[in-house]
PAMI-576153 format. One record per residue (C-alpha): residue in one letter; x, y, z. Coordinates in steps of 0.2 Angstrom, whole numbers, padded with zeros to 4 digits, always signed. Example, Ala and Ser with C-alpha at 12.3 -4.5 7.8 and 13.67 -1.06 7.14 Angstrom:
2
A+0062-0022+0039;S+0068-0005+0036;
REM end
This chain:
345
X+0293+0226+1561;X+0278+0230+1548;X+0275+0251+1543;X+0259+0249+1555;X+0268+0244+1569;X+0280+0256+1568;X+0268+0270+1565;X+0262+0263+1585;X+0279+0266+1592;X+0282+0282+1585;X+0263+0289+1592;X+0267+0280+1608;X+0282+0288+1610;X+0276+0307+1607;X+0260+0303+1619;X+0261+0317+1634;X+0249+0307+1648;X+0240+0322+1648;X+0252+0335+1652;X+0258+0340+1635;X+0241+0337+1625;X+0231+0352+1630;X+0229+0357+1615;X+0221+0349+1601;X+0230+0336+1590;X+0236+0338+1573;X+0222+0340+1559;X+0208+0342+1570;X+0197+0358+1574;X+0201+0369+1585;X+0193+0365+1605;X+0177+0376+1609;X+0177+0387+1624;X+0163+0374+1632;X+0180+0362+1631;X+0194+0371+1637;X+0183+0378+1653;X+0180+0359+1656;X+0197+0355+1654;X+0200+0369+1664;X+0189+0364+1680;X+0196+0346+1680;X+0215+0354+1682;X+0209+0364+1694;X+0198+0350+1703;X+0210+0335+1702;X+0226+0348+1705;X+0217+0351+1722;X+0215+0333+1728;X+0232+0329+1722;X+0240+0343+1730;X+0230+0341+1746;X+0236+0323+1747;X+0252+0326+1743;X+0253+0340+1757;X+0246+0328+1770;X+0260+0316+1768;X+0274+0329+1767;X+0269+0342+1781;X+0276+0334+1795;X+0294+0336+1786;X+0290+0352+1781;X+0288+0359+1799;X+0305+0351+1801;X+0312+0360+1787;X+0305+0377+1791;X+0310+0374+1811;X+0330+0374+1803;X+0330+0384+1793;X+0323+0398+1807;X+0335+0394+1817;X+0344+0411+1826;X+0360+0415+1818;X+0367+0412+1837;X+0376+0396+1840;X+0374+0384+1848;X+0358+0380+1837;X+0343+0374+1843;X+0342+0358+1832;X+0356+0348+1829;X+0349+0342+1812;X+0333+0336+1805;X+0333+0320+1818;X+0335+0329+1835;X+0324+0342+1828;X+0311+0329+1826;X+0315+0321+1842;X+0314+0339+1852;X+0297+0341+1843;X+0288+0324+1846;X+0295+0326+1867;X+0289+0344+1869;X+0273+0344+1855;X+0269+0327+1852;X+0265+0323+1832;X+0250+0335+1833;X+0266+0348+1834;X+0273+0343+1817;X+0255+0345+1810;X+0252+0361+1820;X+0247+0374+1808;X+0243+0363+1793;X+0225+0370+1787;X+0232+0385+1779;X+0243+0374+1768;X+0231+0362+1764;X+0223+0376+1757;X+0237+0381+1748;X+0241+0367+1741;X+0224+0364+1733;X+0228+0381+1725;X+0248+0379+1719;X+0246+0363+1715;X+0230+0365+1704;X+0235+0382+1699;X+0251+0377+1692;X+0243+0362+1682;X+0231+0375+1677;X+0242+0389+1673;X+0254+0375+1661;X+0239+0370+1650;X+0236+0390+1647;X+0254+0393+1646;X+0257+0380+1630;X+0240+0385+1625;X+0246+0404+1623;X+0264+0398+1617;X+0253+0390+1601;X+0244+0401+1598;X+0258+0416+1599;X+0275+0407+1592;X+0270+0398+1574;X+0284+0387+1573;X+0280+0380+1589;X+0263+0377+1582;X+0270+0369+1567;X+0282+0358+1576;X+0266+0353+1585;X+0258+0351+1570;X+0270+0337+1565;X+0279+0332+1580;X+0263+0328+1591;X+0269+0340+1604;X+0280+0354+1611;X+0300+0353+1614;X+0305+0349+1629;X+0311+0369+1630;X+0297+0376+1628;X+0289+0364+1642;X+0301+0370+1653;X+0298+0385+1651;X+0278+0382+1653;X+0285+0378+1670;X+0293+0394+1673;X+0278+0404+1668;X+0265+0392+1676;X+0277+0395+1695;X+0276+0414+1690;X+0259+0413+1692;X+0256+0403+1706;X+0270+0412+1717;X+0257+0426+1718;X+0245+0416+1722;X+0256+0405+1738;X+0266+0419+1746;X+0252+0426+1759;X+0248+0407+1760;X+0266+0402+1764;X+0268+0418+1776;X+0254+0411+1788;X+0260+0394+1788;X+0279+0398+1794;X+0273+0410+1804;X+0261+0396+1813;X+0276+0381+1810;X+0288+0392+1824;X+0292+0382+1838;X+0283+0387+1854;X+0293+0392+1869;X+0292+0382+1885;X+0281+0394+1893;X+0269+0395+1877;X+0255+0383+1878;X+0245+0387+1859;X+0252+0394+1846;X+0242+0407+1838;X+0229+0402+1824;X+0228+0406+1808;X+0215+0421+1809;X+0226+0429+1823;X+0240+0430+1811;X+0232+0437+1796;X+0224+0451+1808;X+0242+0454+1816;X+0250+0455+1799;X+0236+0467+1791;X+0236+0479+1807;X+0254+0481+1806;X+0257+0480+1786;X+0243+0482+1777;X+0237+0470+1761;X+0254+0470+1754;X+0262+0464+1769;X+0256+0447+1766;X+0265+0444+1751;X+0282+0448+1763;X+0294+0437+1754;X+0287+0437+1737;X+0304+0437+1729;X+0310+0422+1736;X+0295+0412+1731;X+0295+0419+1715;X+0312+0414+1712;X+0308+0397+1720;X+0291+0395+1711;X+0298+0399+1694;X+0313+0391+1693;X+0306+0377+1703;X+0291+0373+1691;X+0302+0374+1677;X+0312+0360+1684;X+0296+0352+1691;X+0287+0351+1675;X+0304+0349+1665;X+0309+0333+1674;X+0293+0326+1676;X+0290+0326+1654;X+0308+0323+1650;X+0308+0307+1661;X+0289+0302+1655;X+0296+0304+1636;X+0311+0292+1641;X+0299+0277+1649;X+0290+0280+1633;X+0304+0280+1623;X+0311+0262+1633;X+0292+0254+1633;X+0290+0256+1613;X+0306+0248+1609;X+0304+0236+1621;X+0285+0231+1615;X+0294+0233+1597;X+0306+0219+1603;X+0294+0209+1610;X+0282+0212+1594;X+0269+0215+1604;X+0266+0233+1599;X+0247+0233+1600;X+0249+0231+1619;X+0257+0246+1626;X+0246+0253+1635;X+0240+0272+1632;X+0247+0280+1647;X+0265+0275+1659;X+0264+0262+1672;X+0260+0267+1687;X+0277+0263+1694;X+0283+0274+1681;X+0273+0289+1684;X+0280+0287+1703;X+0297+0288+1697;X+0294+0302+1687;X+0285+0312+1698;X+0300+0307+1713;X+0313+0314+1700;X+0303+0328+1697;X+0301+0332+1715;X+0320+0331+1720;X+0320+0343+1703;X+0312+0355+1711;X+0316+0357+1728;X+0337+0357+1728;X+0343+0369+1714;X+0333+0384+1720;X+0334+0378+1740;X+0342+0394+1744;X+0328+0408+1740;X+0317+0397+1751;X+0329+0397+1766;X+0329+0416+1764;X+0310+0418+1762;X+0307+0408+1777;X+0319+0418+1786;X+0308+0433+1783;X+0293+0426+1783;X+0297+0418+1802;X+0303+0436+1808;X+0292+0443+1822;X+0277+0453+1814;X+0280+0471+1822;X+0273+0489+1817;X+0278+0494+1799;X+0290+0508+1807;X+0304+0496+1813;X+0307+0491+1797;X+0307+0471+1790;X+0323+0466+1782;X+0324+0464+1762;X+0326+0447+1752;X+0343+0455+1748;X+0346+0460+1764;X+0341+0443+1772;X+0352+0432+1762;X+0368+0444+1763;X+0366+0442+1782;X+0362+0422+1780;X+0377+0422+1769;X+0388+0430+1780;X+0383+0421+1797;X+0383+0405+1790;X+0388+0402+1771;X+0383+0392+1758;X+0379+0378+1773;X+0365+0388+1780;X+0357+0393+1763;X+0357+0374+1763;X+0352+0370+1781;X+0335+0358+1778;X+0339+0354+1762;X+0340+0334+1766;X+0323+0331+1772;X+0315+0342+1760;X+0321+0334+1747;X+0317+0318+1755;X+0299+0323+1756;X+0297+0330+1740;X+0301+0314+1731;X+0287+0303+1737;X+0274+0321+1738;X+0277+0322+1719;X+0276+0305+1714;X+0259+0305+1721;X+0253+0322+1716;X+0256+0315+1699;X+0248+0299+1699;X+0234+0304+1709;X+0231+0318+1695;X+0236+0308+1679;X+0223+0294+1688;X+0210+0305+1689;X+0213+0313+1671;X+0215+0293+1666;X+0199+0288+1673;X+0187+0304+1670;X+0195+0307+1653;
REM end
């Protein structure tokens, strides 16, 4: 291999497909405020579109997950498992029952995904501005180390959790299965009014700790998995092209199928490890909205009761269907985001 070809391989294996290349390349002038504003708007716009598409794909499975998680502790359970939940829901409510309450989640998905990509970029810029060793490594290697990207993902998730908790509270309340005597569940405005009347503004952040744990750890795994798998694919592509003496024909971005695989892996990583926090949050947020004087269980109290009654199995109830829907959803989110980034620059 010639020196030029070797340099080409090295450059390609250190590219980050737009996610980690949020700061100026080495030996270039700092990005102007107008450029940074443009990039922020792209993150918000492209992230919103990707999030809406991903949520539309996954929402019926999310409804099943919430219904499984929020079942009463008494035996026998209302649903024997995910398939039984789907069957009963379709029989009693039809397909629209699985999409009931999707308006709030679509808004939430747009806010969540755009917030994640936007704050992920901001976190990287902040680390580069405040940590000289990372700045030097970025200048030398052309990218941040994976550990720094994982930390940026965690910071991104922590920020996004503040935006997400109120939306998920409304979503979970709307996903509760209807009783046989109830023809139509409460709408989002009715739930918002009830929560505010009984618990005030801070009542919308009931379950915030669960969302914080899930989003902080989950987003670290989400971005970390995607960046790590993408790096492996780039290394593989570069070595394959080198062996075939076709280095000049390696595309600057990953092929679509590799983006989808990296995104699917990130979705599984996001949901599995911190799933118990999401289970506790869902139980908290599906409690009946009652006057504040009646008290509401804290995160730790809800978790302790769930553990005592159902153990580890109860903590992971609904995990299988959640992971199954997270893989295609995250695959499409990253593919759409990367595609829009590549199309619009």
